[in-house]
N, C-alpha and C positions, 0 to 999 in steps of 0.2 A: 342306359347306364345304370349300374347297380349301386344302390346306397344302403347303408346300414340304418335301419329304422329303430325306434325305441322298442318296438315289439321284438325285433331281432336281438337287440342287446339284452333285453329282459330274459328271453328264452336262453340265450347263451350263458348269462350269469347263473341262472337256475341250474342249467345242465353242468356247468363247470364247477360251481362252488356251492350249490344248494341254495336254500332260501330260509331266511329267518322268519319264523311263523308270525312274529309281531310286526313285520314290515309289509306294506302293501306296495308292491312294485308296479301295480297298475294304476296307482293314484295319480291325480292330476299334478301334484306338486313334486313328483319323483324326479323330474328333470333337473331341478335346482337343489336337490338334497345331496349332501356329501355322501360318497360311497361308504365311508365309515359309519355314518348314521343309518345307512341302509343295511348294515351288517356285512359289508364286503371290504376286506382288508387288501393289502397290496398283493398277497399271494393269490387271492381270488381274481383280482384284475390281471395278474400275470398269466394265469391259466386261461382266462377269457381272451386276453390279447393274443396269446399263442394260437388259439382256435380261430380267431378272426383273421390273423395273418395267413394261416393255412387255407381257410375257406375262400378268402377274397384275394389271395395271392398278392399280398402287400407286405411291406415292412414299416412298422411304426417306430418312431423315434422314442427311445426309452425316457429321455428327459421330458418330452412333451406329454407322455403318458402320465408321468408323475405329477405334472401340473394340471392334468384333466381330472379334477377331484369330484366332478358331478357327471351324471349321465349326459347332460346337455353338452358340456365341454368335451367329453369323450367322443360323443357322436360327431361333433364338429371336427375334431381331429381326424377321426377315421374317414369321414366323408370328404374332407379336404384332400387327404392322400388318395382316395379313390378318384376324385375329380381330376387331380393332377395326372394320374396315370392315364386317364382317358384322353386328356388334351395333349399328352406328350407324344 
């Protein structure tokens, strides 16, 4: 079963929206840091989400994406959808 890992999300964020030089996406505390504090706004997440949906062949709920304000919550959302697809 395929899951989205933090390293995958970090790579996709950098590819889709670039990286703020002052932010360490590889730091231990990045999981619970707000995307806005990491330098990623809603447009960056929209671009990243579109890429994830295409690569993983899933559809993510827009409202749930809006509520996933940290990498941890975003990963939980994506992986929950991936798990549901496998068990369906």
